[in-house]
N, C-alpha and C positions, 0 to 999 in steps of 0.2 A: 477377583477384587474387583471391588466397583470401581469408578472413577474417581470419586472421593480417597479410598484408602488406598490407592495406584502410588507406587516409589516418585520423590520426585527424582527430576535429573541431575542434583545437588545432593540433596541427603535422602534416607528412608522414612518412609511414610513413621509417625509413632502410632506408636500400639496404643492404647485405653489408658496405660499407666504413663505413659508421655502424653499423651492427651492430655490428661488430668491434668499433670506436669505442669503444662502451658500455663492452662487455665489460670494455675492460681499464677504462676509468673504472671499472666498478663494482669490478673488485678491489686496483683501488689505493685507495678509497674506504675496500672494508671492512682493506681491509690496515691505513689510517693509522687507525679507527675501533679497530677490536685492538688495537694496539698503544698508542693513545693509552689505553684502559681497560685494558692491563697494566702499562704506567706507572706508572699513578695505584694500583693494585692497590700494587707494587711500593716506591712510597714509601710509603703507609700501613701495610705492612707493617712495614718498617723504622723506623715510629715508633710499631710496637706500636698500631695501632689493632684491629688483630685476636687480640688477646690475650686469652681465654678469659675473662680476670675482667673484662672491661671489658661483654664479651654476655652474664653472670650477672648483672645487674642484673636484665635484664625477667623474670627469677624470682623475686624478689623483689614480696609483694603490692600494696607501695603505688607503688609504677613499673605493675602491671597497670592498677590502680584508676585510676591520673590518665590512662592511654593508652586504659582505659574509658570515665570516662565525656566525656573530651574527641570519642571516636569517636561517641559519642549526643549530643551538643551538634551540632557536626558535623552531621552526618543531620537533626537538628530544624530547625535555622537553615535546612539546606539545603531542608525538605520543606517548611516553609513557605513559606520566601523565592522556592520553583520552584511551586509555587503561586499566589503571588498574582502572581509575572510572566505568568504566563500569565492571569490576568485583567486584568489592567491591560492588555499587551499586546494580547489580543484588544477591548477597550475602544478601545486606541489605536487599531485598527486600520481597525473601524468607525469613527472618527471621521476620520480623513485620507480615507474611502473617503464619505463624510456626501455631499449634494449641498450641506447647510447649507454660508455660507461660513465661520460661526462656529467650529459644529466641526472647521473641516478646520483654521482657521487654529492651534484652542487644539492639534491634534493634533500636529500638523505642528513646532508651536512647543515644543508637552511634548519629540517626542522628537528632537528635532534635538536642543536644549539638553541633556538628559541622555549625550543619546552623546557629546558632542563634553567633555564634562566627568570628569576622572579619576577613576574608579570610590571611589579613596582618600582624593581629596579631600569628593566625596560623603557617606562615612561618614563623617569627621572635621569636617563640618559639622553633621551632621544628629545627631552625638553631642552636639556643643559644646549645638546649639539642644536637643535633649529633656534634657541633663541641667541645661541653666539652666531647664528649667520642670519638673523630674520631678517637684518638689512637686505642685500643682499636676495633674497627669496622675496622680501617684497610684503612680508609678514608682519600687520601691527595689533595693537590691543589683545585684545583673548587669544587672536589667530596661533600664537607659540605654542599656548596651552590644550589647544583644540586639535592641533596636528599633532601635537606629541602624544596626546592620548590616544585619538585614531589609528595613527603608524602603529602604539606600543598595541593597543588592543586589534588591530590585522595581524602583525607577524607571528603574534600568539596564541591566538584563536587560527588562526589562518594554518599554523602548525599543527595544532590538532584535528580542524576539518579533510586537511590533509590525510592524516592517517586513519582516521573514518570514511574516505570514500577511497581509499586505498584496501581496507579489509573490504569491502564492498562489493571491487571487483574483483577483488581473491575467492568469492563468496559463490560470485556468480560458475555455473562449469562450466570447467575445462570442452566439454563437449562441443558447448556453444561456438564458443570461441573457434574450433577446428572445425567445425560446418562454417562458418562466415570465410575464413580461410579459404574453405577447399568450394567460393564459391567463385571467387578472386576479388573477395575484396581485399584494401588496401591496409595498414596495420591502422591510420587515424581514423581509415571508414569503421571498422572493428573497434576503435574505443570510442568515435561521438558517437556510433549510429548499438551498436549489440554492448557495451560494456556499461561504458556509463550513466545507462540513462537506469538500466537495472540496479546496478551500486547505489545511485539516486535516489530509486523507490526502496530500496530495502532499508539504508539509513536513515531515510529522513527524519524516523523518529528521534534517531539520534542527535543529526543533525541541527533538527532544533532545542534538543536539550543545551546543547552544547552552544545555541544562540542565548540561551536560557542566564548560561554563565556569560558570553558576553555584555547580558544586560545588568547583571549582578555589576560587572567588572568596572563600569561608569564610573563608576562609583569613589574608584582610587583618581578620578582627576581632581578633588580636591588638596589632595596632599600638590601639584602645580599650581595651585590659588585657579582652577580652568572653576565657573558659578556654577556649576549642574546642580541636581538636585541638592544631595549630603550636603555639599558645601555652602549653598545656600540653607539650610536647617543648622548646619555648625550656627553659620552667621546671628539667624535670628533665636536661638538657644543661647549665646553669651552675649547678645547682645538687649536683651528685654528681661525685664525683670516684673513682678507681680507681686507689692505688699513686701517686697523684703526674698521673698521666692524666684528662685531661676526656676527660667519655663525648657530644661534640657527635658524629663523623662516626658512631660503632653510633646514637644517636638517629637522626639523620638518614637513616640509611640504612631503617631500618626504620621512620617516619615515612612520609616516602618511598613506598615499599613499599604502605603502605596507601594512601595518597593515591592511587599509579596503580595498584593492582586495583578500588577503588571506582570511577574512571575508566573502568577497563576494561570491567566490570559496565555501566554507564549504555551504553558504545559499544557494547557485544555487543548488550543490548537494543533497539539505534537500526538497527546490521544484522540484525538476529529481524524487528522490523518494517518492516521495509523488505522483506525479502523475504514475507515474508509478503502483504505490501500488494501486491507482484506479481502471485504467485499468488492473487487474487482478482480482481484486475483483467482477468487471464486467462480468466476465467472457467469454463464446464462444460467437461471436456477433449471433445474433438470426436474422433469413431470415427475411424477409418481406412478406407480407400476401400477395398473390396469389389466386386471382380472382375463385375457383373452376369451374372443370370442369362440365355442367349442364351434370348432370342425366336422362337418358330416363327414360320416363316413364314405368312402366309395364305393367299397362294397356294399353297404347295402342300398344304395341308392339307383337305381334303376332310369338311364338316362331315354330318350323315345328314340324309338330303331328310328335312321334312317335310311331308305332302301337305295340302292348305287344301282342301276344299271347298266349291264354288258356293252362294253365296242359298239357291237353291232343292233341297229335299229328295229331289229322283231324282236328281238332277243327278250326273256322275263328272267328274271330272279331266280338265284337257287331256292332250292328248297326252305322253308320256314320263310318265307316273304320278306327277309332283310337279307341287309351286308351289314357288317361296320364299317364305318363310314371311311376312305381311305384306302379300305383292301379291294384288292386286285382280283377280279374273276378269277375260277381253273381257265388253266391254257391265252390265259391275254399274258401276250407282249408287254414290251416296253413301252412302243410306244399306244395301249389300249388304257387309257387312262378310263376309271369310268367317272359320270359324271354324277351326280348328285339330286335326284328329283323327290319330289314330295309324293306324297302319293295318291293327290288329286290328278299330279298331272301324269301318272301311269293310268296307259291303255286296262281299258275293258273286255269281261272277255265277250262280248261282243265285234271289238275290234282287233283280234286274236292276242288279246294280252293276258293276263295270271287271270286262271276261274279263281271261286272262292277256297275248293280245299286246298290251292298251292301248285293246282299242274297247269300245262300249257295250255293257250288258248288253241282254235285249231290254223293259225298259221304259224307257228311260235314253236320251237325243240321240246321236244318233252324234258320238265326237270328233273333230277336225280331223282330216281329212288321213285317218278311214275311210271305210266306203262301206257301207250296211246293207243286208243280204241279203233 
């Protein structure tokens, strides 16, 4: 089977009939969606919602300033709530993984409680509580609404991030934990230097996806009167009319496009980080295999002979005129290690050396297999 027809981890790959049926369903679904969008556009056009006069309101400085201020306030709230939720999630994950029962119970209870309560209820209750103690806390203006939204987003998304990090820590092979303990590391060192970095790296796309949810949840601030982007859009659609027509649809379309753009940018960041993480895990690219060079045949190759003389200064080599390098002569003891000599350094026949026929010279002993004259 090819990779395209291999079975998925969630379901079996469709056969020929299944693929044909899926194509038909896809075409029908696309036609239905396009038809619904076309119907909505036609109805809005019939009601004059695409009248250029309704869209000219976005050229006014007051409308642009309202959108800009709401966008900046939304981004500020998201930045603070996102950072605090990551810190809280890290602490809660460590608490849930702790060997101390009290910390583990506290972390589990906190996470389960705030994950179960709707975020809107949490923000509203926190707003009432903070508003009641605004004077002792020194909060004025929109600060009670701001901190109610920030704290609500922090406790809810921090609980979700804690579960994400805990799942990442549990996904690390147990052998790495055992190896770290075998090296003498403490529990804190194992968690901070071995487990948590790998958990963050493995779950980073999920963490950023939850940050996208945090960004969208900042729109709940309009419930407590916090002037973020959605609150500003609501005020504009209510107070601005053009020729007796409300501007609700144009404001909703523009505001929705802004939210979609911000969420798509965060999603693109998550995708880029995931791809970068895959490249980093791959490591250094391995060079392609190269055809090895053909090794010479040791039996077919004849090395140049190296002549070795015996221990005695006047002795010639054995018959054949050469001895393998490193081989001791017959009758040589442990101390009679032959010294390698080249052919030019050996004495000639006039000096009592070797004769041309392999025999000994006048002063040397007879070689084996020869006789003295």
